[in-house]
N, C-alpha and C positions, 0 to 999 in steps of 0.2 A: 287699388292694388288687389284687394281680395275679390273673389267672384261676386257678381251681382252687387256692386258697390256704387254704381253710377258713373264709372270712369268714362264710358263711351259718350255719355251726355256731356261730361266736362270736356272731352276731346272735341266735340262739335262746337262747344262754346269757344274754345281756344282757336280752332280753325277759322271760325267765322270772324272772330276778333282780328286775327292776323291778316286775313284776306281783306278786311275793310280798312285796317289801320296801316298796312304796309304794302309795298309792291313786291314783296318776296313771294316765291312759290312756297306752298305748304303741302307737305306730303304726310299722309297718315299711313302708318304701318301697323298691322295688328292681326289678330286671329281671323277677323271677318274678311280682311283684304286677301288673306291666303285661302279663304274658302274651306276651312277645316270643319269637320264634324267634331265639336269639342268633347262630347261624351266619349267618343271613340279614342280621341287623342289623350285626354287626361286620365283615361282608364289604363293606359299602357305607358310605362316609364320611358321606354325607348322611343315611342312616338312623340312623347312630350319633349324629350331631349332633342329629337330631330326638329320639332317645331321651334324650340328656342334657337337652334342653330339657323333655321331658315329666317326667323325674324331678325336675328342679329346680322345675317348676311344682307338682308334687304335694307336694313338701316345703314349698313356700311356702304352699300351701293349709292344710297341717296344723300347721305350726310355730306355737307360741304359748308364753307364759310358764308355762303350767300343765301341759302334756302333754310326753311324750317322743317324739321322732321319730328313728328309726334308718334311715339311708340305707344299704341293703345293695346296693352296686353297686361296679363296678371303681374309679371315681374316680381313674384312673391319670394324668390330665392335671392338672398343677399349676394351669393357668389356670382349669380348671373348679372346682377346690377353692377358688380365690380367689373365684370367683363365689358359691359357697355361703357363704363367709365374709362377703361383702358382704350376703348375704341375712340372715344371722343378726345382723349388726350393725344392720340396719334394723329387725328385730323385737326387738332388745335381749334376746337369749337367749344364755346360755353354750353352748359346744359343746366337743367334743373329737374327736380322730381316733384310731381304732384301726387300726393297720397290721399286717396278718397277714403275717409275714415267712417266706417259704419260698424255696428255690432253684428254679430253672427245672426241674431234674431231678425234684425231689419233686412239684412242681405238675403236671408232665407225667405222672408216674405216677398221681397222683390223678385226673387228667382221663381217663386211659385205663381206669381202674377203674369209671367211671360207666356207667350204661346208655347204649347207643348214641345214643339221641335226646337225651341230656343232655350229650354231649361236645362240646367245641370241636374242629373239624377241626384237624389238625396245622398247616396253613398259617395259619389264623387265630390259633391259640395262639401260634405263633412270632412273628407280627406284633404281638400284644398285649404279649408279653414285650419285644420290641424297642422298643416305643413307651412302655413304662412309665417314669414319672418318679417316683422314690421321694420320699416326704414328708421334710421337713427341719424339725426342731423350731425352727430359727432363724427360719423363716418364720412370721409371726403367723397366717397362715391354716392352718398345719399344727400349731399349738400350742393346747392341750397335746396331746402325741403319746404314744400308748402303742404301742410296738413289741412284738408278741407272737410268739414262736416257736411252732412247731406243738405242742410238748410243754409249753408254759407253762400255768400256771393263770391264768385271766383275772383281773386285779386289779379285781374288781367294786367294792370300796369306794372305791378311788382314782378310778375312772371316775365313780362316783356323786358323789364330792366335787367333781370337776371340773365337773360340770354342775349340781349343786345348790347348792354353796357358794362358787362363784367369781363374781366380778362379770362381767356381760356386757361385751363390748368397746364402748367409747363410740361413738356415731354420729359421722359426719363433721360437722365444724362447718359445712361448706358446705351441708348438708341442713337446717340449722336456719334457719327463716325469721326475718329481721330487718327491721324497718321501715326504709324508705329516706327520706332527706330530700335536699333540693337540695345540702346541704353535703357529704354523704358518698356521693352517688350514684356519682361517678367512682371513688372508692376501692373501693366495694363491687363495682362492675362489673369493675374490674381484678382484685380478689381472686377473684371467681367465675370469671373467664376463666382465671386461673392455676391454680385448683383443677381445672378441666376439663382443661386441658392436662396437668397433672401426673398426673391419673388415667389419661388416655389413654396417656401415655408409660410409666407404671408398668405398665399392663395389657399393653402390647406386649411387655414383658419376660417375661411369664408366660403369654401367650395363643398359640394356634395359629390359623392361618387358618380362619375359619368360626365361631370362638367369639364370643359376645356380650360387649361391654364395658359395664360400669356407669358411667354418666356422672353425677357429683354434681348433684343437683337436677333431674334429668330423669326423666320417667316411662317413657320408652322407652330401650332399649339399642341400641347401634350394633354392627354387625358388623365384626370385625377382618379386613381383607383385606391380604395381604402383596403388596407391589408389587415387581416385579423391574426 
């Protein structure tokens, strides 16, 4: 999850395993596949926001019930992970989160050992470490969670079981269309209103200014803006 943590190496391990053990297509979506200059992007909050939107859109285009999509990106903001969770709920596909656990010191050493044009600058590296929000398996959007130390063997079978043999999270009831009649219209209207308010209030707990909030029943998302 954090920068220079070995996540791309783990991505390749997962991709190779699934290609050899299944007949499913495997798609990798990440910073590298979009061809970004990471120091330029992560130095500008708007560019970083646009990157997250592009990654999410690419995942949305590729995700389905038959193929495997691996998102190889920092994903260090919990509000963004919640957005991805809402996406997979909508498509009714199981998911899991692989958290590459490293210390800031080890990550910094790995970053320094890269080719010069592949390194994060020290300023950007320090900023990413400071903003990092570690996943928590108690959050439904972070579960099932596989926390992997740098010397651990990747639990390939457990990860495969999590995405192949686990039920997908149920869709929100508010997104299921129900016929309205004159007798239940006010009740239904009140329920939809409460669902929207609950979704917005819950999203505010996990979002940062500039993130998009998923509103039940709506085709467009709203931007979260913090008021002072």
